[in-house]
C-alpha positions as CSV (number, residue, x, y, z in Angstrom):
1,M,-32.8,74.0,-142.8
2,A,-35.0,77.1,-143.0
3,N,-38.3,76.8,-142.3
4,P,-40.6,78.2,-144.7
5,N,-41.5,81.9,-144.8
6,I,-45.5,81.2,-144.3
7,A,-46.7,84.2,-145.2
8,A,-44.7,83.6,-148.2
9,I,-46.3,80.2,-149.3
10,S,-47.5,80.4,-152.9
11,E,-48.5,77.0,-153.8
12,L,-50.4,74.3,-151.6
13,H,-50.8,70.6,-152.7
14,V,-52.9,67.8,-151.3
15,G,-52.2,63.9,-152.1
16,T,-52.3,60.3,-151.6
17,L,-49.4,58.1,-152.1
18,G,-49.4,54.0,-151.6
19,F,-46.5,51.7,-150.8
20,N,-46.3,48.1,-150.7
21,L,-44.5,46.3,-147.8
22,K,-43.1,42.8,-147.7
23,T,-43.2,40.9,-144.6
24,N,-39.6,40.0,-143.5
25,G,-39.2,38.3,-139.9
26,V,-37.0,35.6,-138.8
27,T,-37.0,32.9,-141.0
28,F,-36.2,29.3,-140.7
29,L,-34.4,27.2,-143.3
30,H,-33.5,24.0,-142.7
31,P,-31.5,22.1,-139.8
32,R,-28.8,19.7,-140.4
33,L,-28.3,16.7,-137.6
34,N,-25.4,14.9,-136.4
35,A,-26.5,11.9,-134.7
36,S,-24.8,10.5,-132.1
37,G,-21.5,9.6,-132.5
38,T,-17.9,11.1,-133.0
39,T,-18.0,12.8,-136.2
40,T,-16.4,16.4,-136.0
41,S,-17.5,17.3,-139.1
42,W,-21.1,17.2,-141.2
43,D,-22.5,19.1,-144.5
44,H,-24.7,22.2,-144.1
45,P,-25.4,23.5,-147.6
46,V,-27.7,26.9,-148.2
47,A,-28.5,28.8,-150.9
48,T,-29.9,32.2,-151.2
49,S,-33.1,30.8,-153.5
50,I,-35.5,28.3,-151.5
51,Y,-38.5,27.3,-152.7
52,G,-38.8,30.4,-154.8
53,Y,-38.0,32.5,-151.8
54,T,-34.9,34.8,-152.1
55,A,-33.5,35.3,-148.5
56,A,-30.6,37.4,-146.9
57,N,-29.4,38.4,-143.7
58,F,-28.3,34.5,-142.9
59,L,-27.2,32.8,-139.9
60,V,-26.2,29.8,-139.0
61,L,-26.8,28.0,-134.8
62,C,-25.1,25.0,-133.9
63,A,-25.8,23.0,-130.5
64,Q,-24.0,20.1,-129.0
65,S,-24.8,18.0,-126.7
66,Y,-22.8,15.4,-124.3
67,D,-21.7,14.1,-120.6
68,S,-19.4,15.8,-118.2
69,G,-16.3,13.6,-120.1
70,R,-17.1,15.9,-123.2
71,S,-16.3,19.5,-124.0
72,T,-16.3,22.2,-127.0
73,T,-13.4,24.1,-128.0
74,G,-14.8,25.8,-131.0
75,I,-17.0,25.4,-134.3
76,E,-16.3,26.6,-137.2
77,Y,-19.2,27.5,-140.6
78,N,-16.2,26.8,-143.7
79,W,-13.7,27.2,-141.5
80,E,-14.5,30.5,-139.9
81,A,-15.4,30.7,-136.7
82,M,-18.5,30.6,-135.0
83,T,-19.1,32.9,-131.8
84,K,-20.1,31.0,-128.6
85,I,-23.1,31.5,-126.7
86,Y,-22.4,29.6,-124.1
87,G,-20.3,26.5,-123.7
88,S,-20.0,23.5,-120.9
89,S,-17.7,25.7,-118.7
90,E,-20.9,28.0,-118.5
91,V,-24.0,25.1,-118.7
92,E,-23.7,22.6,-117.0
93,S,-25.0,20.1,-114.0
94,S,-22.3,17.2,-112.6
95,Q,-23.2,14.6,-115.8
96,Q,-24.9,16.8,-118.3
97,R,-23.0,19.5,-120.6
98,G,-24.2,21.7,-123.6
99,A,-22.8,24.3,-125.9
100,L,-24.5,26.8,-128.3
101,Y,-22.5,28.6,-130.9
102,Y,-23.6,30.9,-134.4
103,R,-22.7,32.9,-136.5
104,V,-23.9,36.0,-138.7
105,G,-23.6,36.3,-142.7
106,P,-22.2,32.5,-143.3
107,D,-20.3,32.0,-146.7
108,I,-23.5,30.6,-148.9
109,G,-23.3,27.3,-150.6
110,N,-22.1,23.7,-150.1
111,Y,-20.3,23.8,-146.7
112,D,-19.5,22.2,-143.5
113,V,-19.6,22.9,-139.8
114,Q,-16.5,21.7,-138.1
115,A,-16.5,21.0,-134.5
116,T,-13.2,21.3,-132.2
117,M,-13.7,18.6,-129.1
118,G,-11.8,17.9,-126.2
119,G,-12.4,14.5,-123.7
120,S,-14.2,11.3,-125.0
121,G,-17.7,9.9,-125.4
122,N,-20.0,10.6,-127.8
123,F,-22.0,13.8,-128.4
124,S,-24.9,14.8,-130.8
125,S,-25.0,18.3,-132.9
126,I,-27.8,20.1,-134.3
127,S,-27.2,23.4,-136.9
128,S,-29.9,25.0,-138.0
129,M,-29.7,27.9,-140.9
130,F,-32.7,31.1,-140.7
131,C,-32.3,34.1,-142.6
132,N,-33.7,37.4,-142.1
133,V,-31.8,37.9,-138.7
134,D,-30.3,41.7,-137.9
135,Q,-26.8,41.1,-138.8
136,T,-25.4,43.8,-136.1
137,N,-27.6,42.6,-133.0
138,P,-28.4,39.4,-133.9
139,L,-29.6,37.9,-130.0
140,K,-31.9,39.9,-128.3
141,T,-29.7,40.4,-124.7
142,F,-31.6,40.2,-120.8
143,D,-31.0,40.9,-117.8
144,G,-27.2,41.6,-119.3
145,A,-27.1,38.1,-120.9
146,I,-27.9,37.0,-124.2
147,Y,-29.5,33.9,-123.5
148,Q,-31.0,32.2,-120.3
149,T,-30.5,28.4,-118.8
150,S,-32.2,26.2,-116.4
151,R,-28.8,25.2,-114.9
152,A,-26.1,28.3,-115.2
153,S,-23.1,27.9,-113.5
154,T,-22.6,30.1,-110.5
155,G,-21.1,32.7,-111.7
156,G,-21.8,32.2,-115.4
157,M,-23.8,34.1,-117.5
158,G,-27.8,33.8,-117.7
159,K,-30.1,33.1,-114.9
160,Y,-29.3,31.3,-112.3
161,P,-31.3,32.1,-108.6
162,F,-28.6,29.7,-106.6
163,D,-25.4,31.2,-105.4
164,A,-22.0,28.6,-104.2
165,G,-23.9,28.0,-100.6
166,G,-27.5,28.3,-101.8
167,T,-30.0,31.2,-101.7
168,S,-32.8,31.6,-98.9
169,G,-35.6,29.1,-99.6
170,W,-33.4,27.6,-102.3
171,T,-31.3,24.7,-102.8
172,S,-29.6,23.0,-105.9
173,G,-31.6,20.2,-104.9
174,V,-34.8,22.0,-105.7
175,L,-33.3,22.7,-109.1
176,D,-32.5,19.0,-109.6
177,E,-35.9,18.3,-108.3
178,R,-37.3,20.4,-110.6
179,M,-39.1,17.8,-112.9
180,E,-43.2,17.7,-111.4
181,G,-45.0,14.5,-113.2
182,P,-44.5,15.3,-116.8
183,T,-44.6,19.1,-116.1
184,A,-41.8,21.3,-117.0
185,Q,-41.3,23.5,-114.2
186,L,-38.7,25.5,-115.6
187,W,-38.3,27.9,-112.3
188,N,-35.9,30.5,-114.1
189,M,-36.7,30.3,-117.4
190,M,-38.9,33.8,-117.6
191,D,-41.4,35.3,-120.5
192,Q,-39.3,37.6,-122.3
193,A,-40.4,40.8,-124.7
194,C,-39.5,40.9,-128.3
195,E,-40.3,42.9,-131.4
196,P,-42.7,41.0,-133.7
197,G,-40.9,39.3,-136.5
198,D,-38.2,37.7,-133.8
199,I,-38.2,34.2,-132.5
200,G,-37.2,32.4,-129.6
201,I,-34.9,29.6,-129.7
202,F,-35.6,26.9,-126.8
203,T,-32.2,24.3,-127.1
204,G,-32.7,20.9,-124.9
205,H,-29.5,18.9,-123.9
206,N,-31.0,15.6,-122.8
207,D,-30.1,12.7,-120.8
208,E,-30.9,10.0,-123.6
209,G,-32.7,8.1,-121.2
210,Y,-35.0,11.1,-120.4
211,G,-36.1,11.6,-123.9
212,G,-36.9,15.1,-123.5
213,Y,-39.9,17.8,-124.1
214,I,-43.1,17.7,-125.9
215,G,-43.7,21.6,-127.3
216,G,-47.4,23.2,-126.1
217,P,-48.8,26.5,-128.1
218,N,-46.9,28.3,-130.0
219,T,-43.7,25.9,-129.7
220,H,-42.5,24.1,-133.0
221,L,-39.8,21.3,-132.6
222,I,-37.8,21.6,-135.7
223,A,-34.9,19.1,-134.9
224,H,-34.5,15.8,-132.5
225,T,-31.1,13.9,-132.1
226,Q,-31.6,10.3,-130.4
227,G,-28.7,9.9,-127.8
228,S,-27.2,6.6,-127.1
229,S,-26.9,4.7,-124.1
230,G,-24.6,6.4,-121.1
231,H,-23.8,9.5,-123.3
232,R,-26.2,12.4,-122.5
233,D,-26.2,13.1,-125.8
234,S,-29.8,13.4,-126.8
235,S,-30.8,17.1,-128.0
236,Q,-34.0,19.1,-129.0
237,Q,-34.6,22.4,-130.6
238,F,-37.7,24.5,-131.1
239,I,-38.5,27.3,-132.2
240,I,-41.5,29.3,-129.9
241,S,-43.5,32.2,-131.7
242,P,-44.5,35.2,-129.9
243,D,-47.6,35.4,-128.5
244,G,-49.6,38.3,-129.9
245,G,-46.3,38.9,-131.8
246,K,-44.5,40.2,-128.7
247,N,-44.0,37.9,-125.9
248,I,-41.5,34.8,-126.1
249,V,-43.4,32.6,-123.5
250,T,-41.3,29.5,-122.1
251,N,-42.9,27.8,-118.4
252,G,-45.9,26.3,-119.3
253,R,-45.2,25.5,-122.4
254,F,-43.3,22.0,-122.3
255,S,-44.2,18.6,-120.4
256,H,-40.9,15.7,-120.5
257,F,-41.6,12.4,-121.8
258,M,-40.1,9.1,-120.5
259,G,-39.2,10.9,-117.4
260,G,-40.2,12.7,-114.6
261,K,-39.7,13.4,-111.0
262,K,-37.9,10.1,-109.5
263,N,-38.1,8.8,-112.9
264,G,-34.9,8.5,-114.7
265,N,-31.9,10.8,-114.2
266,S,-33.3,14.6,-112.4
267,D,-29.9,15.8,-113.5
268,G,-30.1,14.8,-117.5
269,Q,-31.7,17.9,-118.3
270,I,-30.5,20.9,-119.4
271,V,-32.2,24.0,-121.2
272,S,-32.1,27.1,-123.0
273,L,-33.5,30.1,-124.6
274,I,-32.3,32.5,-126.9
275,I,-34.3,35.5,-129.0
276,L,-33.4,35.7,-132.5
277,Q,-34.2,39.8,-134.1
278,S,-35.1,40.3,-137.0
279,S,-33.6,42.8,-139.3
280,R,-34.5,46.0,-137.8
281,T,-34.2,47.8,-141.0
282,E,-36.9,50.2,-142.5
283,D,-37.8,50.6,-146.5
284,T,-37.7,54.9,-146.8
285,L,-41.4,55.7,-148.1
286,F,-40.4,59.1,-149.1
287,E,-38.3,62.4,-148.1
288,C,-39.4,65.6,-147.7
289,P,-37.7,67.8,-150.4
290,A,-36.0,71.1,-150.4
291,D,-38.0,74.5,-149.2
292,R,-41.4,72.1,-148.4
293,V,-43.1,71.8,-145.4
294,L,-45.3,68.3,-145.7
295,K,-48.7,68.0,-143.3
296,I,-48.7,64.0,-142.9
297,N,-52.7,64.0,-142.0
298,S,-53.2,60.0,-142.0
299,I,-50.8,57.0,-142.5
300,M,-52.7,53.6,-142.6
301,A,-51.6,50.0,-143.1
302,T,-54.1,47.5,-144.9
303,N,-54.7,44.8,-147.5
304,P,-52.5,42.3,-145.8
305,E,-51.8,39.1,-147.4
306,I,-51.7,36.7,-144.4
307,A,-52.8,37.1,-141.1
308,N,-50.6,37.9,-138.0
309,T,-48.9,41.0,-140.1
310,F,-47.5,44.0,-137.5
311,V,-46.4,46.8,-139.3
312,N,-43.3,49.8,-137.7
313,V,-43.5,53.1,-139.4
314,S,-40.7,55.4,-138.1
315,L,-39.9,59.0,-138.6
316,A,-36.3,59.7,-139.5
317,G,-33.6,62.2,-140.1
318,L,-34.7,64.8,-137.6
319,G,-32.0,67.2,-136.7
320,A,-32.2,71.3,-135.5
321,V,-35.3,73.3,-136.6
322,N,-34.3,76.8,-137.8
323,D,-35.9,80.0,-138.9
324,T,-35.8,82.0,-141.8
325,A,-32.6,84.2,-141.0
326,G,-30.6,80.7,-139.8
327,S,-31.3,80.6,-136.2
328,A,-32.0,78.0,-133.8
329,A,-36.1,77.7,-133.8
330,V,-35.7,75.1,-131.5
331,T,-33.0,74.2,-129.4
332,P,-33.5,70.5,-128.0
333,T,-31.6,68.5,-126.0
334,G,-31.0,65.1,-126.6
335,N,-32.9,65.3,-129.6
336,D,-33.0,61.5,-131.7
337,A,-32.6,61.1,-135.5
338,S,-35.1,58.6,-135.9
339,V,-38.2,57.7,-133.7
340,R,-41.3,55.5,-134.2
341,I,-44.6,56.6,-134.6
342,A,-46.2,53.2,-134.6
343,Q,-44.8,50.0,-133.2
344,G,-45.9,46.3,-133.7
345,V,-49.5,47.4,-134.9
346,R,-51.3,44.1,-136.2
347,V,-53.1,44.7,-139.3
348,P,-56.2,43.0,-139.4
349,M,-57.1,40.9,-142.5
350,G,-60.1,43.0,-144.2
351,K,-59.7,46.1,-142.6
352,A,-57.7,49.4,-143.0
353,V,-56.1,50.4,-139.3
354,E,-54.6,54.1,-138.5
355,L,-51.3,54.6,-137.3
356,L,-51.5,58.4,-137.1
357,E,-53.7,59.5,-134.6
358,R,-52.9,63.2,-135.3
359,P,-51.0,64.9,-137.9
360,I,-47.5,65.7,-137.9
361,Y,-45.3,68.2,-139.9
362,M,-42.2,66.9,-141.9
363,V,-39.6,69.1,-143.0
364,E,-36.5,69.4,-145.6
365,G,-34.4,66.4,-144.9
366,D,-37.3,64.2,-142.6
367,S,-38.2,60.7,-144.1
368,L,-41.0,58.6,-143.5
369,T,-39.6,54.7,-142.6
370,A,-41.5,51.7,-142.7
371,N,-41.2,48.0,-142.4
372,A,-43.6,44.6,-141.8
373,K,-43.4,41.4,-139.9
374,T,-45.3,38.4,-139.3
375,T,-45.1,36.1,-136.5
376,G,-44.9,33.4,-139.0
377,F,-41.2,32.0,-139.5
378,M,-41.0,29.2,-142.5
379,P,-40.2,30.9,-146.2
380,H,-43.8,30.6,-147.4
381,D,-44.8,33.4,-144.3
382,N,-42.9,35.7,-145.5
383,Q,-42.2,38.4,-148.7
384,R,-45.7,38.8,-148.1
385,D,-47.7,42.1,-149.0
386,V,-49.3,44.7,-147.1
387,D,-50.1,48.3,-147.9
388,I,-49.2,51.6,-146.5
389,V,-51.6,54.4,-147.6
390,V,-50.2,58.0,-146.5
391,S,-52.5,61.3,-147.0
392,F,-50.8,64.7,-147.1
393,E,-50.5,68.5,-147.7
394,S,-47.3,69.8,-149.3
395,M,-46.7,73.7,-148.6
396,E,-43.9,75.2,-151.0
397,D,-42.7,78.7,-150.1
């Protein structure tokens, strides 16, 4: 666009605008359990209206646990293939195995999950339904992988500190003895950064004689299947809420029950971590019209309906800036079309928070966008209000 002729500015307007945002972090809807046995299909219905909450941007997640006599060939939801995060060829110990699959945008209705299995023996499955998940990048990538695990086969994805011959100072036997009393020493399950609204999913594939895990602060058990003797088919799934809205912490948060070092089978535990990312879409608050320059003096967030509410504000539509003759006033290199000017700012109850330290200018085509998140992951935690107040000056030539 051409910058306005400042000398010819004929009107100057000032004003304040108010906008209401709704929180939309990843939301857990409900699980379905397929307890120990050989049944390869179970129902998992879902609706867009749940407890009066209108849901969108769905993801279904399915975990399976079994011993070395079983494997997962594939999993479908309503006969549509789910995507493998890992399977028994990537995550296994000498006896324990597990698998984890997902599908974004599943069909909405009363449909079934179908698993295609190899081998023989009992297995258990947990399918969990979520909404407000980013449909383009549903899983966070960290260290080149979309999951971490305490037990990845050498060369498999995830974190694994042991090569085939053992890394100096470490041996596979050390990993086998990673339980110290009741404490889960998850050596290679490292903390991961995230954005407010994201959640961690901690899955345990357990020896049925081991029991499993008890979660600590910011961990929430959402499903557990009890295994049957000799089949290593006990499963657990936890949600990990981010500390301060921005950090998924695993180590020191879990304890074992019904087992420990030298008690039970130390080869009977595999855990994994994935991070579900909330939708990154932001609402457009307003756009700078033609033949105007907007000076944004203040952007405040206020009146959160619930605690632990966070907001993001971005400036979008950025491009080349020309002078009145149409020549480039600035020649940028690697100019971004959209930038965050406030990221993950916590909005306290009963007090407005300023999101803009200094005034900024918007020209034709620029737009101000925002969204709101919360660390809560249940339906009643989302679609909650927070207000954005923008004070501006508008100059017209």
